[in-house]
N, C-alpha and C positions, 0 to 999 in steps of 0.2 A: 504494500500500500504506500502511496506517495504521501509525503508529509508537507505541510504548508511551510513556505519559506519564512514565515514569521517565527516559527519555532526554530528553524534552522539558523536564522540570524542570531538567536540567543546562543546557540551552541558554538558559533564561531566568532561571536562578538560583534556582529554587524548591527547598525542602528535599526530601529523599528520600521523606518520608512521603506526598507527593502522588502517588498512583498513579491515574492517570486516562488516558483516551484522548481524543485531539483529532481532530476531523474532522467531517464532516457526520453529524449524528445522534449525536455523542459528547458526553460530559459534560466540563465544565471548571469550575474553582473559580469561584464567583460573584464573588470579590473582584477577578478579573483579567478585563478585557474580552476577549471572544472574538477580535476582529480583531487585538489585540496578540499573543495566543497563536498565531494562525495565521501572523502575520508572522514571529515568532520561530521557529516550527516550520519554515516554509519556508526561512528562512536557515540553520537547522541542517541541513535535508535537503540544500540545495545544497552546503554545506561538506562534508558527509559524502560526497556523491557525488563531489565533486572529489577528496577524499582517497582514496576507494575506487578511482577510475579511475587514480590515480597509483600506487597500491600493487599492485593486482591485475594479473595478466598478461593482456593482451588480445591474442589472436592473430587473424590474418586467415584462415588456413586450416590444416587438419590433414591429413596424409597418411601412409600406410604404404607403403613401397617394398620390393619383393622383392630378393634378391641380384642379379637380372638388371636391375633398374631398372624393372620393371613396377609400375604403381600398383595396389595391392591394395585400399586403402581411401582415399577422399578426401572431405573435407567442407569446404565454403566457408562462412565466416561473414560476410564482407564483401569488397567489391572496390572498386578505385579507378578511376573513370572508365570503367567497363565492362571494364577489363582487369585481371585478377587473377592472383596467383601460382599459382592453382589450375590454370591452363591447362597443357595437356600439354607444350608447348614449354618452359615455365618449369620444370616438374618434371624433364624430361629434362636440361635444362641444369644443374639442381641436382645430379642424380645424376652427371653427367659430372664436375662440379667435385669432388664427394666422392670419386669413383672415381680420378680422376687429379689429385690435389691438387698444385699447383705453388708453394705458398707465397705466392700473391698473392690478395688479396681484391679482386675486380673491383668497380668502382663508386667506387674511391678515385681521387683526382686523379693523373694521369700514367699510368694503367693503360689497357690495351686492354679496353674495356668492351663489345665486341661480344657479341651473344647467343650466338654460336657457342662462345665460351670455348675456342678452340683451344689456346692456350698461356698466356693471361693474362700476357703478357710486358710488360716496360716499353716504352713507346712513345717512348723517347728514344734516338736514335742507332742503335747497332748492333742488327741483327736477329739472331735465333737462327740462321736459315739452315738448318742441318741438322735434319731431322726426328728423327734418332736422338738428337742432343744434347738436343733438346727433351724427348724421352721420358725420357732419363736424368736431366734436371733435375727432371722431375716425380717420379721415383722417389726423388730425394734428399731430398725434404721430408717423406716419411712420410705419416701419416694426416692427413686434414683436421680442423681444429678443430671443436668442436661449434657454434660461432657464427661466421658470416661474412655479408658483404653481397654481394648479387648485382646485376647490371646493371639489373634491373627496379626497384631502389630498395628492395626488401624485405630485412629481416634474416632469414636462415634459421637455424634451430636444430634440432639433431637428436641422437638417441641411437641406438645400435645394440644390438639384443637378438636373439640367436639368428640372426644373419645378416640380420635385417630392420632397416630404417631407419624409425624413428618420427620424423617431422619436422613442422615447422610454419613459417609465415612471418608476419611482422608488419611493419607500417609505423610503429608507434609505438615510443617509447623506453621499452620495458619492461625489467624486470630479467631478464637472461639466466639467472641462477641459479633464479629462480622458474619460468621456462618449462622449463628442463631438468628440474627436479624434477617439474613437471606431466607432461612426456612420460614420465618414468620411472614415474610413478604410473599413467598410462594403460596402459603396457605391462604393469604388474603386474596391473591389473584385468582386462585381456584374458586374461592367463594364468590368473588365478583362475577366471574364468567359462568358459574353453574347456578348461581342464585342462592343455593343452600349448600353447606358443607357437611356431607354425610357419606357413608360407605356406598349407599345406593346411587347417589348422584355422581360419585367418582366412577363407579363401574359403568354407568350408562353413558358417561361423557369421556371415556378414556381416550378416544381419538382426539377430541378437542384438547384434552389436558396434555397429551403427548406433543401436540402441536405447540401448545404454550411452553412446554419445557424446552423444545427446540429453540424457541426465541429467548427464553429466560436464561438458559445456560448454554455455553458453547465450550466444549471440551473441559467442562468443570468450572469454567469461569463465568461469573454473572455478567449478563449483557443488558437486556432491557427488562426492567422490573416494574415500570409504571403501567397501571391498568389502561389509561387512555392512550399511551404510546404503543401498546400491543395491538390495538384494534386494527392498525394498518397491515399487520402481518398475519392475522387470524382469519381463516375463511370458513371453518366449520361452525355449525350452529349448535348451541347447547340444547339438550333435552331436559325440560323442566321436570323436576321431581318434587313432590309435595314434601315440605319439611316435616321431619319425624320428631314428635315430642319426646322429651326425656321421661321415660316411664318410671325411672327410679326416683324422681322428685315430683312434687306437686308444682305444676306450672301455673303461676298466677296470671289471670288475664290482664292485670295492669302492667305486668312486667314482660309478658310474652310479646315477641315481635309481631307486628301486623303482617298479614300475608303479602302485602305489596313490597315489603322490604326484602323479600326473598327473590325478587325478579332479577334475571341476569342483566348485565350492562349492554348486551347486544341482542339482536333478534333471536328467537328461540323456537323450538318445536315442542309441543306439549305431548302428553302420554298417548294421545289419540293420533299423533302424526300431523296435527294441524299447525301450520306455521303462523307465528305471531311476530309482529314487529313492534318496536318500542314507540313508533310514531302513530300506531293505530289504536285509537280509543285509549290513549294513555292519559291518566290523570297527572296533573302537575303537582307532584308531592315531594316533600322533603322531610326526612326523619332526623330528629336531633335527640341524642342521648347524653345526659349529664350523669356520668358514672363516677362513684366514689368508693374506694376500697380502704378499709380501716385496719390499722395495725395498732393494737392496744395491749399493754401489759399491766395487769392488776397485781397488787400484793395480796396476801392471804386474808387481809382485813378489808378488802374492797377498794383500797385507794389506787389511783392511777399512777403508775410509775413512768410509763412512756406511752406516747400516743402520736400517731401520724396519719394524715389523710393523703392518699395519692388519687387524684381525680383527673378526669379528662372529659372533653366535649367532643363527641364524634358524630359524624353526619353521613347520610347517604341520600344523594339527590337524584330525583327523576324529573327535573324541570326541563321542559322543552326549550331549546335555544340557548341553554346554559347562561342565564342572565347573572349579572353581578348581585351578590347578596350583602346585606348589612346585618350584623349581629351585635346587639348591645347587651352588656352585662351590668352589674351593679355600679351605680355611680360612685359609691363609697368604697369601691374595691381598691385596696392598697397592696403593693408588691414590695416585700421586704419587711422584716421586723423593725428595722430602724427607720422606716419611712413614716413621716408624720403626715397625717391627713386632716383636712379642715372639716371633714364631714362628721366628726365625732367617732363614736364606736361603730366602725363598719367592718367589712370583711377584709381580713389581712391574710395573704398567702406568702409563704416564704420565697418561692420562686415560680416562674411560669415560662413556658416556651411555646412557640407558635409554629404552625405549618408554614412551609415555604410559600404557599399561595396567598397568605394573608397579608393585606396591606394595613400597616400600623400608623398611617398618617393621622388618624383621629383617635388613637388609643390614649394618648397622654391626657387630653383634655375632656374626652367624652366617653372613654371606655367602650369604644365602638370599633368593630372590625369589619372590613370589607374584603371580599374575595370572590373569585370565580370558582365554584365547586368543581373539583375534578371528578372523573368517573369513579364509580365504586364507593366503597366505604372508606372514609378517611378521618383522621383525628385533626380537629381544628387547633386544639391547644391541650397541653398537659400542665397541671399545677400540683403543688405540694404544700401542705400545711402541717406544721408541728406546733407543739405547745398544748395549752389547755383548751379543750372544747368539751361540750356536753356529750358524753358517750351514750349511745342508744340503750345499752344494757349494762347493768352492774352485776357482778358475780360475788357472792359471799359464801365461801366454803367453810366447812368445819369437820374435824376428825376427832373421834373419841374412842379410846381404847377401853372397851367394856370388860374384856377378858384378855389373858395373855395372847391368845390366838384368834381373837375376834375384834373387829373394828366396826364402828358406825360412822358412815360418811354422809353428810348432808350438804347439798348444793342448793343455795337460794339465789334465784335470778330475778332481778327487778327491771322491768321495761320502763325507761324514762323518756320514751317518745310520746307524743300527744296521743290521746285516746282515739283519734280518728285515723291513726296509722297502725300498722301491725307488722310484725316480723314473719316472714314466710320461710319455709324449709329450714327451720331451726334445728340444729343438732348440737349436742353437748357430749363430749367424750371425756371420761375420767380414767386414765391408765391406772392399773392395779399392779401389785407386786407379782412376780413370777411364781411365788409360793401360794397364790390364791387357789383354793380348792372349790369354793362355792360362794355365791352372792345372790341376794334377793333384793329387789327394788320396789319402792313404793312412792307414788307420785301424789302430791297434794296440789291439785289444779284449781284455778279460779274459773268462774264462768266466762265463756267467750273463746277459750282455747280449744282448738280442734286438732284431731290426730295425735293425741298425746300417747307416747309409749316409752317405756324404760325397760331395759333388759341387760343381762350380763352376757357378753360375748366371750365364751371360754377360750376359743382359739386364739384370740388376740389379747386376752387378759385385760379387759376394759369394760367400763359401764357406758352404755350408749343410751342417751335420752334424746328423743326426737319430738318435735312439735311442728305440725303443718301450719298452724297459725298461732302466733303469740301476740295478743292484743296489747296496745299501748296502755301505760298507766296501770298495769297489773303485775302480780308477782306469782312466780311458780317455784315449787320446792320439790326436790327429789331426795329421798332418804334410802340408803342402802346398808345392808348388813353383810359384812365380808368375813368369810372364814378362811384362815390361813392354815397351812400344814404344820407350822411351827410357831414359836413365840415371835412377836413383832418387835424386832430389834430396831435400832436407829438406822441401820443400813437398809433394812426392808422398808422402813417408813419413808426413806428418801425416794423409793421407787414409785410412790403414789404421786400421780400428777405429772406435769401440770394439766389443768383443765383447758380444753380447747373448744371454742364455740364457733359455729358457722351459721350464718343467717343472711337473709336478703330482705331489705325494706323497700317496697315500691313507693314511688311518688314522694320521696323524702330524701333530703340530703343534709348532712351534718354541718357543712361549712357555710350554709346559707348563701352560696353562690347561685344567682338567679339569672335567667335570660329575660331581659326587659322586653325586647322585641326582636323579631326576625322578619325582615321584609326585603323586597326587591329594590335595588338601588334606583333604577329608572322607573318612571311612571309609564306603565304599559297598559293601555286601555283594553279591557276584556280579558286580561291575564289574571286569573284568580288561583293562586297556588294553595294547596292544602299543607298546613304545617302541623307536624306531629312532634310534640316535645314531651319527654318523660324524664323523671329523676329516679335513679336507682342507687341504693347504698348497699354495699356488700362487705362481708368480713374477709380480710386478707390474712391476718394473724391476730386472733382475739383470744388471748391466753391469760389465765389466772394461776398464780403460783399457790402451792399448798405448803 
């Protein structure tokens, strides 16, 4: 490929005004010999290629696995000595490692690096022996990290989206952050073009997705990753698949996505083979989500030790003509803890960052953003808030030793959200010692709570308390009697906890960040868009010490 003379002039020290092309049949300044220019250009190209190879993420293969471990999509870009990580045995070993993570990265010195990956145990001295103990040790380490090394010598990196595993392997020393971002971008592009991200939609649109992969990655290097830029290179049409609800959780109608938000960004074909176009009977709609994820740490007496809000505003636009939009937030919004505001006690965020498409000319004096929405789902801004804020739930635990081998554990949870809101899909987990032999649970529930259940999960040695609906301004209590196989020592007592709580609160946000208005910048007669705005608060790490 030829390179512009503007870059070549930098390599050989020429001024910027020399705009020329170098190469066979190209023009060059008569004052500089052509061989000298070719030598300098070649040196510049070699240096650029070296820097590019060091900077960009180069992957060996890419694959998508189903929740059962089946390979839905796989593409190999290079292999080592005829044996690559794309082979089925390697993918199955990777899935087993992710499914039953034991806290050990095989391939490191002193580890059992057999391909079977039975336990990944230390190969020095004592053996695990008991199969049950091995399973319990696997459970104790939680989820697998996004990056780890396997016995085949490859570094595996993965992200999880809607139960699917988007993963890749590489034998080069690439930046893990870049690869994780690349996998997240691929999952987003798949969702934009298929409408919904599920195993069925991927299987029915595998021709389209392989076509997208050819444009997204070239020989393992990322190329074009923007949804709107890929439209010019994609010719297959997606087959629309109805979104599958998560049967494991209660889907709240206030937080479930509208059916229109699952439309592909290009013309599609429905299940009956009928071709649909985006310009045919399309409503001018735009969906706005204000999502906040809470990370809170409580002490054993209910006081907040650490609290953080990670929020974002994301959109998906189906507006005809792609008009410019104006989004206004709180006028009293202040950025930075040391920032003084004249509006009194307003909303203060620690830091905020915006999408590249956002125009910030009116941000400082009006807290207004203007932008042309790109195709597909995109994040307008991210923000972060630390410090004191009113937590939606407070946890008050207590432990009492009634007998040398018997404990009574009580967990009291108080909802401090307004009574017109509620927590959905609430689950509270209390880890118990490994010496636990039996446990019984009793729940004291107030009126209004639905789907309340508490049980002891013997395989994972924990108490699981679930509520499908936790009304605001109410209190719920769970009491459990735990029997141990031996006396409760201080070491065993430290194995209890910490308590982990997961929840979702629809149409409520903790930071009080609000969208004042969302409108079209130009006055377009007869153009009436539908605006859908929702607020969702979710728990990211809601933990209470014992």
